[in-house]
C-alpha positions as CSV (number, residue, x, y, z in Angstrom):
1,M,6.1,-3.5,22.7
2,A,4.2,-0.3,23.3
3,M,5.0,2.9,21.6
4,T,3.6,6.4,21.2
5,L,3.0,7.7,17.7
6,R,2.4,11.5,17.3
7,L,0.4,12.4,14.3
8,T,-0.6,15.7,13.0
9,D,-4.3,16.6,13.1
10,D,-4.7,15.9,9.4
11,E,-2.9,12.5,9.7
12,T,-5.2,11.6,12.6
13,E,-8.3,12.6,10.7
14,A,-7.2,10.6,7.6
15,L,-6.5,7.6,9.8
16,R,-9.9,8.0,11.5
17,R,-11.7,8.1,8.1
18,K,-9.9,5.1,6.7
19,A,-10.6,3.1,9.9
20,A,-14.3,4.1,9.7
21,E,-14.5,3.2,6.0
22,E,-13.0,-0.3,6.7
23,G,-14.9,-0.9,9.9
24,R,-11.6,-1.3,11.8
25,S,-9.8,0.4,14.6
26,M,-7.3,3.2,13.9
27,Q,-4.6,0.9,15.5
28,D,-5.4,-2.0,13.1
29,V,-5.2,0.3,10.1
30,A,-1.9,1.9,11.3
31,R,-0.4,-1.5,12.1
32,A,-1.4,-2.8,8.6
33,A,0.2,0.2,6.9
34,I,3.4,-0.3,8.9
35,N,3.5,-4.0,8.0
36,R,3.0,-3.1,4.3
37,Y,5.7,-0.6,4.5
38,T,8.2,-2.8,6.2
39,T,7.6,-5.8,4.1
40,D,7.7,-3.6,0.9
41,E,4.8,-5.4,-0.8
42,D,4.7,-2.5,-3.3
43,A,8.2,-3.4,-4.4
44,Q,7.2,-7.0,-4.9
45,F,4.2,-5.9,-6.9
46,R,6.3,-3.6,-9.2
47,T,8.8,-6.5,-9.7
48,M,6.0,-8.8,-10.8
49,V,4.5,-6.2,-13.1
50,A,8.0,-5.6,-14.7
51,S,8.5,-9.3,-15.3
52,I,5.1,-9.6,-17.0
53,V,5.8,-6.5,-19.1
54,D,9.2,-8.0,-20.1
55,R,7.6,-11.4,-20.9
56,D,4.7,-9.9,-23.0
57,R,6.6,-6.9,-24.5
58,E,5.8,-8.0,-28.1
59,L,2.1,-8.4,-27.4
60,L,1.9,-5.1,-25.5
61,D,3.6,-3.3,-28.4
62,R,1.1,-4.8,-30.9
63,L,-1.8,-3.8,-28.7
64,A,-0.4,-0.3,-28.4
65,Q,-0.6,0.2,-32.2
């Protein structure tokens, strides 16, 4: 499905820079960002980190001292 996405000048420039850095098209970068947002990979990562912190709480406390 096609759609039109209206970005501010600053958003367009940031997207252009990121695409150039990665050697990808602006469309590919935008689609990857949408995919990350909609699959909420960040939440999955935070959940994994929280479980590791819980599991290793004693060790982390000792290391902090």
